VMD Tcl script that builds the backbone (N, CA, C; Angstrom):
set m [mol new atoms 303]
animate dup $m
set s [atomselect $m all]
$s set {name element resname resid chain x y z} {
  {N N MET 1 A -4.709 -15.236 12.967}
  {CA C MET 1 A -5.993 -15.854 13.689}
  {C C MET 1 A -6.214 -13.464 13.723}
  {N N ARG 2 A -4.450 -12.852 13.978}
  {CA C ARG 2 A -4.604 -11.800 14.485}
  {C C ARG 2 A -4.970 -10.984 13.453}
  {N N SER 3 A -4.853 -11.547 12.082}
  {CA C SER 3 A -5.251 -10.617 10.917}
  {C C SER 3 A -6.405 -10.451 10.701}
  {N N ALA 4 A -6.919 -11.642 10.870}
  {CA C ALA 4 A -8.385 -11.970 10.698}
  {C C ALA 4 A -8.691 -11.106 11.423}
  {N N VAL 5 A -8.964 -11.193 13.383}
  {CA C VAL 5 A -9.542 -10.484 13.254}
  {C C VAL 5 A -9.552 -8.736 13.153}
  {N N VAL 6 A -8.060 -8.552 12.904}
  {CA C VAL 6 A -7.924 -7.393 12.556}
  {C C VAL 6 A -8.832 -6.683 11.104}
  {N N ALA 7 A -8.785 -7.502 10.298}
  {CA C ALA 7 A -9.723 -6.963 9.332}
  {C C ALA 7 A -11.350 -7.090 9.647}
  {N N LEU 8 A -11.483 -8.330 10.352}
  {CA C LEU 8 A -12.457 -7.755 10.646}
  {C C LEU 8 A -13.516 -6.583 11.630}
  {N N PHE 9 A -12.650 -6.087 12.079}
  {CA C PHE 9 A -12.738 -4.544 12.911}
  {C C PHE 9 A -12.866 -4.127 12.080}
  {N N LEU 10 A -11.368 -3.799 10.975}
  {CA C LEU 10 A -11.734 -2.743 9.683}
  {C C LEU 10 A -12.832 -2.726 8.830}
  {N N LEU 11 A -13.241 -4.302 8.640}
  {CA C LEU 11 A -14.397 -3.934 8.141}
  {C C LEU 11 A -16.013 -2.948 8.818}
  {N N ALA 12 A -15.959 -3.437 9.749}
  {CA C ALA 12 A -16.971 -2.959 10.995}
  {C C ALA 12 A -16.786 -2.211 11.306}
  {N N ALA 13 A -15.671 -0.893 11.109}
  {CA C ALA 13 A -15.322 0.814 11.330}
  {C C ALA 13 A -15.989 1.021 9.936}
  {N N VAL 14 A -15.081 0.969 8.715}
  {CA C VAL 14 A -15.336 1.069 7.295}
  {C C VAL 14 A -16.871 1.566 7.405}
  {N N SER 15 A -17.854 0.048 7.688}
  {CA C SER 15 A -19.302 0.143 7.329}
  {C C SER 15 A -20.122 0.962 8.578}
  {N N ALA 16 A -19.333 1.219 9.678}
  {CA C ALA 16 A -20.082 2.062 10.861}
  {C C ALA 16 A -20.008 3.647 9.648}
  {N N CYS 17 A -19.191 4.128 9.008}
  {CA C CYS 17 A -18.733 5.399 8.474}
  {C C CYS 17 A -19.564 5.566 7.300}
  {N N GLY 18 A -20.714 4.900 7.422}
  {CA C GLY 18 A -22.132 5.039 6.842}
  {C C GLY 18 A -20.756 4.606 4.748}
  {N N GLY 19 A -20.624 3.950 4.268}
  {CA C GLY 19 A -20.130 3.354 3.562}
  {C C GLY 19 A -20.531 2.016 2.189}
  {N N GLU 20 A -21.804 2.738 2.846}
  {CA C GLU 20 A -23.010 2.116 1.381}
  {C C GLU 20 A -22.547 3.294 -0.324}
  {N N ALA 21 A -23.052 1.744 -0.709}
  {CA C ALA 21 A -22.581 2.114 -2.031}
  {C C ALA 21 A -23.728 2.301 -2.518}
  {N N GLU 22 A -23.779 3.924 -3.005}
  {CA C GLU 22 A -25.152 4.290 -4.374}
  {C C GLU 22 A -25.062 3.791 -5.608}
  {N N GLY 23 A -25.904 3.929 -5.711}
  {CA C GLY 23 A -26.076 3.233 -7.216}
  {C C GLY 23 A -25.307 1.837 -7.588}
  {N N GLY 24 A -25.830 1.274 -8.739}
  {CA C GLY 24 A -25.932 -0.220 -9.187}
  {C C GLY 24 A -24.639 -0.002 -9.894}
  {N N GLY 25 A -24.350 -1.149 -10.798}
  {CA C GLY 25 A -23.129 -1.257 -11.782}
  {C C GLY 25 A -22.506 -2.447 -10.654}
  {N N GLY 26 A -22.867 -3.330 -9.874}
  {CA C GLY 26 A -22.117 -4.681 -9.568}
  {C C GLY 26 A -22.990 -5.510 -9.500}
  {N N VAL 27 A -22.177 -6.534 -9.846}
  {CA C VAL 27 A -22.603 -8.065 -10.318}
  {C C VAL 27 A -22.922 -8.630 -9.077}
  {N N GLU 28 A -23.559 -8.772 -8.096}
  {CA C GLU 28 A -24.200 -9.776 -7.079}
  {C C GLU 28 A -24.629 -10.770 -7.578}
  {N N GLN 29 A -23.324 -11.407 -6.472}
  {CA C GLN 29 A -23.470 -12.911 -6.901}
  {C C GLN 29 A -24.483 -12.776 -5.055}
  {N N SER 30 A -25.257 -14.250 -5.182}
  {CA C SER 30 A -25.890 -14.840 -4.338}
  {C C SER 30 A -25.594 -14.710 -3.116}
  {N N GLY 31 A -26.247 -13.868 -2.429}
  {CA C GLY 31 A -26.192 -13.595 -0.928}
  {C C GLY 31 A -23.824 -13.047 -0.790}
  {N N ARG 32 A -23.847 -12.346 -1.654}
  {CA C ARG 32 A -22.596 -11.641 -1.981}
  {C C ARG 32 A -22.474 -10.289 -1.738}
  {N N ALA 33 A -21.771 -9.117 -1.247}
  {CA C ALA 33 A -21.675 -7.859 -1.654}
  {C C ALA 33 A -21.794 -7.299 -2.508}
  {N N ASP 34 A -23.285 -6.060 -2.926}
  {CA C ASP 34 A -22.682 -5.598 -3.841}
  {C C ASP 34 A -21.950 -4.415 -4.931}
  {N N VAL 35 A -20.695 -5.094 -4.810}
  {CA C VAL 35 A -19.918 -4.255 -4.883}
  {C C VAL 35 A -20.421 -3.342 -6.752}
  {N N PRO 36 A -20.030 -2.418 -6.630}
  {CA C PRO 36 A -19.799 -1.515 -8.074}
  {C C PRO 36 A -18.216 -1.610 -8.922}
  {N N TRP 37 A -18.413 -3.187 -9.766}
  {CA C TRP 37 A -17.733 -3.311 -10.075}
  {C C TRP 37 A -16.427 -2.902 -11.771}
  {N N GLY 38 A -17.378 -1.292 -11.826}
  {CA C GLY 38 A -17.052 -0.529 -12.921}
  {C C GLY 38 A -16.406 0.299 -12.059}
  {N N SER 39 A -16.941 0.232 -11.627}
  {CA C SER 39 A -15.561 1.416 -10.236}
  {C C SER 39 A -14.031 0.993 -10.010}
  {N N TYR 40 A -14.353 -0.045 -10.320}
  {CA C TYR 40 A -12.617 -0.546 -10.521}
  {C C TYR 40 A -12.117 -0.529 -11.236}
  {N N ALA 41 A -10.623 -1.525 -11.496}
  {CA C ALA 41 A -9.221 -2.004 -12.543}
  {C C ALA 41 A -10.029 -3.166 -12.728}
  {N N ASP 42 A -10.407 -3.521 -14.661}
  {CA C ASP 42 A -10.896 -4.459 -14.795}
  {C C ASP 42 A -10.072 -5.807 -14.474}
  {N N GLY 43 A -10.952 -6.914 -13.764}
  {CA C GLY 43 A -10.744 -8.268 -13.796}
  {C C GLY 43 A -10.058 -8.256 -11.999}
  {N N LEU 44 A -10.634 -7.210 -11.459}
  {CA C LEU 44 A -10.685 -7.187 -9.727}
  {C C LEU 44 A -11.125 -7.876 -9.170}
  {N N GLN 45 A -11.844 -8.681 -9.681}
  {CA C GLN 45 A -13.465 -9.351 -9.120}
  {C C GLN 45 A -12.671 -10.516 -9.192}
  {N N GLY 46 A -13.197 -10.692 -10.602}
  {CA C GLY 46 A -11.803 -12.001 -11.043}
  {C C GLY 46 A -10.692 -12.273 -10.033}
  {N N ARG 47 A -9.658 -11.897 -9.749}
  {CA C ARG 47 A -8.968 -11.976 -8.923}
  {C C ARG 47 A -8.249 -11.829 -7.777}
  {N N ILE 48 A -9.922 -11.403 -7.021}
  {CA C ILE 48 A -9.930 -11.819 -6.076}
  {C C ILE 48 A -11.135 -13.527 -5.663}
  {N N ASP 49 A -12.016 -13.480 -6.502}
  {CA C ASP 49 A -12.431 -14.829 -6.973}
  {C C ASP 49 A -11.706 -15.880 -7.475}
  {N N GLN 50 A -10.807 -15.814 -7.739}
  {CA C GLN 50 A -9.712 -17.150 -8.130}
  {C C GLN 50 A -9.052 -17.336 -6.901}
  {N N LEU 51 A -8.416 -16.645 -5.937}
  {CA C LEU 51 A -7.027 -15.941 -4.725}
  {C C LEU 51 A -8.758 -17.294 -3.393}
  {N N GLU 52 A -10.207 -16.062 -3.843}
  {CA C GLU 52 A -10.861 -17.223 -2.400}
  {C C GLU 52 A -10.716 -18.828 -3.319}
  {N N ALA 53 A -10.740 -19.180 -3.973}
  {CA C ALA 53 A -11.488 -20.703 -4.889}
  {C C ALA 53 A -9.404 -21.697 -5.204}
  {N N ASN 54 A -8.157 -20.710 -5.113}
  {CA C ASN 54 A -7.230 -21.326 -4.569}
  {C C ASN 54 A -7.051 -21.443 -2.720}
  {N N GLY 55 A -7.745 -21.211 -2.001}
  {CA C GLY 55 A -7.081 -20.605 -0.869}
  {C C GLY 55 A -6.050 -19.451 -0.523}
  {N N ARG 56 A -5.575 -18.498 -0.846}
  {CA C ARG 56 A -4.778 -17.730 -1.512}
  {C C ARG 56 A -5.052 -16.754 0.217}
  {N N CYS 57 A -5.466 -17.076 1.279}
  {CA C CYS 57 A -5.563 -16.048 3.075}
  {C C CYS 57 A -4.150 -14.582 2.712}
  {N N ASN 58 A -3.153 -15.306 2.369}
  {CA C ASN 58 A -2.104 -13.920 2.564}
  {C C ASN 58 A -2.769 -12.963 1.453}
  {N N ALA 59 A -2.973 -13.547 0.219}
  {CA C ALA 59 A -2.668 -12.136 -1.004}
  {C C ALA 59 A -4.651 -11.660 -0.939}
  {N N LEU 60 A -5.517 -12.571 -0.709}
  {CA C LEU 60 A -6.737 -11.871 -0.199}
  {C C LEU 60 A -6.765 -10.445 0.850}
  {N N GLN 61 A -5.960 -10.868 2.300}
  {CA C GLN 61 A -5.562 -10.155 3.383}
  {C C GLN 61 A -4.814 -8.587 2.800}
  {N N ARG 62 A -3.878 -9.145 1.992}
  {CA C ARG 62 A -3.132 -8.279 1.126}
  {C C ARG 62 A -4.280 -6.828 0.529}
  {N N GLU 63 A -5.568 -7.897 -0.310}
  {CA C GLU 63 A -5.781 -6.717 -0.666}
  {C C GLU 63 A -7.395 -6.635 -0.656}
  {N N PHE 64 A -7.321 -6.741 0.544}
  {CA C PHE 64 A -8.139 -6.512 2.201}
  {C C PHE 64 A -7.649 -5.324 2.791}
  {N N ASP 65 A -6.264 -5.128 2.607}
  {CA C ASP 65 A -5.669 -3.910 3.078}
  {C C ASP 65 A -5.023 -2.957 2.354}
  {N N VAL 66 A -4.983 -3.689 0.958}
  {CA C VAL 66 A -5.090 -2.350 -0.218}
  {C C VAL 66 A -5.995 -1.683 -0.087}
  {N N ALA 67 A -7.133 -2.721 -0.364}
  {CA C ALA 67 A -8.615 -1.278 0.266}
  {C C ALA 67 A -9.130 -0.819 0.888}
  {N N ASP 68 A -8.362 -1.161 1.711}
  {CA C ASP 68 A -9.061 -0.358 3.500}
  {C C ASP 68 A -7.977 1.130 2.811}
  {N N ARG 69 A -6.765 0.779 2.384}
  {CA C ARG 69 A -5.918 2.439 2.774}
  {C C ARG 69 A -6.548 2.957 1.406}
  {N N ASN 70 A -6.749 3.022 0.856}
  {CA C ASN 70 A -7.808 3.776 -0.315}
  {C C ASN 70 A -9.251 3.548 -0.259}
  {N N ASN 71 A -9.021 3.688 0.610}
  {CA C ASN 71 A -10.979 4.289 1.094}
  {C C ASN 71 A -11.107 5.291 0.819}
  {N N LYS 72 A -10.608 5.874 1.210}
  {CA C LYS 72 A -10.633 7.902 0.894}
  {C C LYS 72 A -10.754 8.197 -0.459}
  {N N ALA 73 A -9.809 7.309 -1.266}
  {CA C ALA 73 A -9.013 7.902 -2.352}
  {C C ALA 73 A -10.663 7.641 -3.390}
  {N N THR 74 A -11.483 6.313 -3.422}
  {CA C THR 74 A -12.133 6.083 -3.768}
  {C C THR 74 A -13.329 6.981 -3.690}
  {N N LEU 75 A -13.768 7.069 -2.768}
  {CA C LEU 75 A -14.631 8.568 -2.330}
  {C C LEU 75 A -14.621 9.842 -3.222}
  {N N ASP 76 A -13.675 10.111 -2.656}
  {CA C ASP 76 A -13.449 10.397 -3.718}
  {C C ASP 76 A -12.970 10.897 -4.739}
  {N N ARG 77 A -12.580 10.118 -5.089}
  {CA C ARG 77 A -12.640 9.981 -7.738}
  {C C ARG 77 A -14.107 9.177 -7.720}
  {N N THR 78 A -14.528 8.405 -6.887}
  {CA C THR 78 A -16.234 8.220 -7.271}
  {C C THR 78 A -17.317 9.435 -6.874}
  {N N GLY 79 A -16.574 10.370 -6.191}
  {CA C GLY 79 A -17.601 10.409 -5.289}
  {C C GLY 79 A -19.018 10.264 -5.011}
  {N N GLU 80 A -19.483 8.796 -4.432}
  {CA C GLU 80 A -20.142 8.023 -4.449}
  {C C GLU 80 A -20.234 6.884 -3.470}
  {N N HIS 81 A -18.862 6.284 -3.307}
  {CA C HIS 81 A -19.117 5.315 -2.572}
  {C C HIS 81 A -17.273 4.904 -2.011}
  {N N ASN 82 A -17.496 4.915 -0.547}
  {CA C ASN 82 A -16.348 4.548 -0.511}
  {C C ASN 82 A -16.081 2.808 -0.792}
  {N N ASN 83 A -14.667 2.116 -0.576}
  {CA C ASN 83 A -14.771 0.930 -0.717}
  {C C ASN 83 A -15.642 -0.282 -0.050}
  {N N ALA 84 A -16.448 0.427 0.686}
  {CA C ALA 84 A -17.106 -0.313 1.961}
  {C C ALA 84 A -17.394 -1.915 1.561}
  {N N GLU 85 A -18.491 -1.603 -0.089}
  {CA C GLU 85 A -18.618 -2.699 -0.317}
  {C C GLU 85 A -17.601 -4.008 -0.331}
  {N N LEU 86 A -16.410 -2.941 -1.310}
  {CA C LEU 86 A -15.503 -3.792 -1.846}
  {C C LEU 86 A -14.799 -4.847 -0.428}
  {N N LEU 87 A -14.870 -3.982 0.626}
  {CA C LEU 87 A -13.773 -4.995 1.638}
  {C C LEU 87 A -14.498 -5.865 1.917}
  {N N LYS 88 A -16.222 -5.441 2.108}
  {CA C LYS 88 A -17.270 -6.589 2.640}
  {C C LYS 88 A -16.406 -7.667 1.751}
  {N N TYR 89 A -16.891 -7.508 0.382}
  {CA C TYR 89 A -16.476 -8.189 -0.690}
  {C C TYR 89 A -15.827 -9.876 -0.059}
  {N N ILE 90 A -14.012 -8.825 -0.027}
  {CA C ILE 90 A -13.221 -9.767 -0.218}
  {C C ILE 90 A -13.360 -9.585 1.260}
  {N N ASP 91 A -13.306 -9.651 2.504}
  {CA C ASP 91 A -13.999 -10.187 3.636}
  {C C ASP 91 A -14.894 -11.842 3.676}
  {N N GLU 92 A -15.722 -11.576 2.670}
  {CA C GLU 92 A -16.871 -12.877 2.218}
  {C C GLU 92 A -15.979 -14.070 1.849}
  {N N ALA 93 A -15.078 -13.664 1.385}
  {CA C ALA 93 A -13.938 -14.447 -0.003}
  {C C ALA 93 A -13.228 -14.765 0.846}
  {N N LEU 94 A -12.058 -14.226 2.913}
  {CA C LEU 94 A -11.260 -14.760 3.390}
  {C C LEU 94 A -12.566 -15.622 3.494}
  {N N GLY 95 A -13.752 -15.518 4.608}
  {CA C GLY 95 A -14.050 -16.333 5.459}
  {C C GLY 95 A -14.273 -17.703 3.941}
  {N N ALA 96 A -15.476 -17.684 3.087}
  {CA C ALA 96 A -15.487 -18.419 2.282}
  {C C ALA 96 A -14.016 -19.434 2.419}
  {N N ALA 97 A -13.329 -19.263 1.647}
  {CA C ALA 97 A -11.858 -19.374 1.165}
  {C C ALA 97 A -11.118 -20.515 2.267}
  {N N GLY 98 A -11.106 -20.097 3.677}
  {CA C GLY 98 A -11.297 -20.680 4.733}
  {C C GLY 98 A -9.800 -19.786 6.333}
  {N N CYS 99 A -9.876 -18.612 6.071}
  {CA C CYS 99 A -9.229 -18.273 6.436}
  {C C CYS 99 A -9.185 -17.857 7.999}
  {N N TYR 100 A -10.536 -18.199 7.877}
  {CA C TYR 100 A -10.800 -18.015 9.692}
  {C C TYR 100 A -10.413 -18.922 10.736}
  {N N ASP 101 A -11.166 -19.798 9.655}
  {CA C ASP 101 A -10.466 -21.492 10.709}
  {C C ASP 101 A -9.499 -21.326 11.604}
}
mol reanalyze $m
mol bondsrecalc $m
mol representation Tube
mol addrep $m
């Protein structure tokens, strides 16, 4: 439960820092964050989706933590966006997988 609260806090903090993704490139799922997947390693979306489908809460939380730690590096690398949309996507996966229940 504590990690869920921390995850939500971090997501809110990152979003408040102007983490809007610019441009497209993302494959938006209905009602899900629009992540510019082309900026990330091939297979990341599939890995997150599979972890969600299998209810792998700890692994999803690790993905969230890595994305959070790499937030500035992503902005530096892309020059366009940080990991805010990715963090939202993973947060939504955590919720859908029942990790906050």
